[in-house]
C-alpha positions as CSV (number, residue, x, y, z in Angstrom):
1,M,-112.4,-127.0,93.5
2,N,-115.1,-125.6,91.3
3,R,-118.1,-127.7,92.2
4,S,-120.0,-127.0,89.0
5,S,-117.3,-128.2,86.7
6,G,-115.4,-130.6,88.9
7,Q,-112.1,-128.7,88.0
8,S,-109.7,-126.7,90.1
9,G,-110.1,-123.0,89.9
10,S,-107.0,-122.5,87.7
11,A,-108.1,-125.2,85.3
12,S,-111.6,-123.6,85.0
13,R,-110.0,-120.3,84.0
14,R,-107.8,-121.7,81.2
15,A,-107.6,-119.4,78.2
16,T,-107.5,-122.4,75.8
17,P,-109.6,-125.6,76.1
18,L,-107.8,-128.8,77.1
19,R,-107.2,-131.1,74.1
20,S,-107.7,-134.0,76.4
21,P,-108.7,-134.6,80.0
22,C,-105.5,-136.6,80.5
23,P,-103.2,-134.9,83.0
24,V,-100.1,-135.9,81.1
25,A,-101.4,-134.3,77.9
26,G,-102.4,-131.2,79.8
27,S,-99.0,-130.9,81.5
28,L,-97.2,-131.5,78.2
29,D,-99.3,-128.7,76.5
30,L,-97.8,-126.3,79.1
31,L,-94.3,-127.8,79.6
32,G,-93.6,-130.2,76.8
33,D,-91.5,-128.2,74.4
34,R,-87.7,-128.2,74.1
35,W,-87.1,-125.2,76.3
36,T,-89.7,-124.6,79.0
37,L,-88.4,-127.1,81.6
38,L,-84.8,-125.8,81.0
39,V,-86.0,-122.3,81.9
40,I,-87.7,-123.7,85.0
41,R,-84.5,-125.6,85.8
42,D,-82.5,-122.4,85.6
43,L,-85.0,-120.6,87.9
44,F,-84.5,-123.4,90.4
45,W,-80.7,-122.8,90.0
46,G,-81.2,-119.1,91.0
47,K,-81.2,-117.4,87.6
48,T,-83.7,-114.6,87.6
49,R,-82.7,-112.2,84.8
50,Y,-83.0,-112.5,81.1
51,G,-79.3,-112.3,80.4
52,E,-78.6,-115.0,83.0
53,F,-80.9,-117.5,81.1
54,L,-79.0,-116.8,77.9
55,T,-75.8,-118.1,79.6
56,S,-77.1,-121.6,79.9
57,P,-75.2,-124.1,77.8
58,E,-78.2,-125.1,75.7
59,G,-78.3,-121.7,74.0
60,I,-81.9,-120.8,73.9
61,P,-82.6,-118.2,71.2
62,T,-83.7,-114.8,72.6
63,N,-87.1,-114.9,70.8
64,L,-87.9,-118.3,72.3
65,L,-86.7,-117.2,75.8
66,A,-89.0,-114.2,75.7
67,D,-91.9,-116.4,74.5
68,R,-91.4,-119.0,77.2
69,L,-91.1,-116.5,80.0
70,A,-94.3,-114.8,78.9
71,R,-96.1,-118.2,78.7
72,L,-94.8,-119.2,82.1
73,E,-96.0,-115.9,83.6
74,A,-99.4,-116.2,81.9
75,S,-99.7,-119.8,83.2
76,G,-99.0,-118.7,86.8
77,L,-95.7,-120.6,87.1
78,V,-93.5,-117.4,87.1
79,T,-93.8,-113.9,88.4
80,R,-92.2,-110.9,86.7
81,V,-91.0,-108.0,88.8
82,P,-89.3,-104.8,87.3
83,Y,-85.8,-104.1,88.7
84,Q,-85.0,-101.3,86.2
85,T,-87.2,-98.7,84.5
86,N,-85.0,-97.3,81.7
87,P,-84.7,-99.5,79.8
88,P,-87.4,-101.7,81.4
89,R,-85.9,-104.9,82.8
90,H,-87.5,-107.6,84.9
91,A,-86.5,-110.4,87.2
92,Y,-88.4,-113.7,87.1
93,T,-89.1,-116.0,90.0
94,L,-91.1,-119.2,90.5
95,T,-94.5,-119.0,92.1
96,P,-95.6,-121.8,94.5
97,K,-97.2,-123.4,91.4
98,G,-93.9,-123.3,89.6
99,K,-92.0,-124.6,92.7
100,D,-94.3,-127.6,92.7
101,L,-92.4,-128.8,89.6
102,K,-89.3,-129.5,91.7
103,P,-90.0,-133.3,92.0
104,V,-90.7,-133.4,88.3
105,L,-87.3,-132.0,87.5
106,A,-85.7,-134.3,90.1
107,A,-87.4,-137.3,88.5
108,L,-86.1,-136.2,85.1
109,V,-82.5,-135.9,86.5
110,T,-82.8,-139.4,88.0
111,W,-84.2,-140.9,84.8
112,G,-81.6,-139.1,82.6
113,K,-78.7,-140.2,84.7
114,R,-79.9,-143.8,84.4
115,H,-80.9,-143.9,80.8
116,V,-79.1,-141.1,78.8
117,P,-75.3,-141.9,78.6
118,G,-73.0,-138.9,79.1
119,T,-75.4,-136.8,81.2
120,K,-74.1,-135.2,84.4
121,T,-75.7,-133.5,87.3
122,R,-74.9,-129.9,88.2
123,A,-72.9,-131.1,91.1
124,E,-70.8,-133.4,88.9
125,L,-70.1,-130.6,86.5
126,A,-69.0,-128.3,89.3
127,V,-66.6,-130.9,90.6
128,E,-65.1,-131.3,87.1
129,S,-64.6,-127.6,86.6
130,A,-63.0,-127.1,90.1
């Protein structure tokens, strides 16, 4: 905790100022677009490479995927490690900060199953395709 500002170290180093001190607003500024939590979901499911993210059924456009991965890396939620030099290719993994989103995703799954008709968990989809 940064004693002079009353903020955690990562919050005090933010590149852009908070639009609100509300933690929901701050979280949504980072995670609240159409694609970011889906990329994080895929990371939890074991996807690490750019091409793997593109196989998700939601069909994220390549320019948005590149942008979201860069934003997640800049925010400290994801690390990028090269696995090939020519052409340069990277693998992405969740940092401890990114892994802290697991209960958030679990809560969204629970809420979605309860309130969004037709949604299915990954396990349910696997049973159907077997």
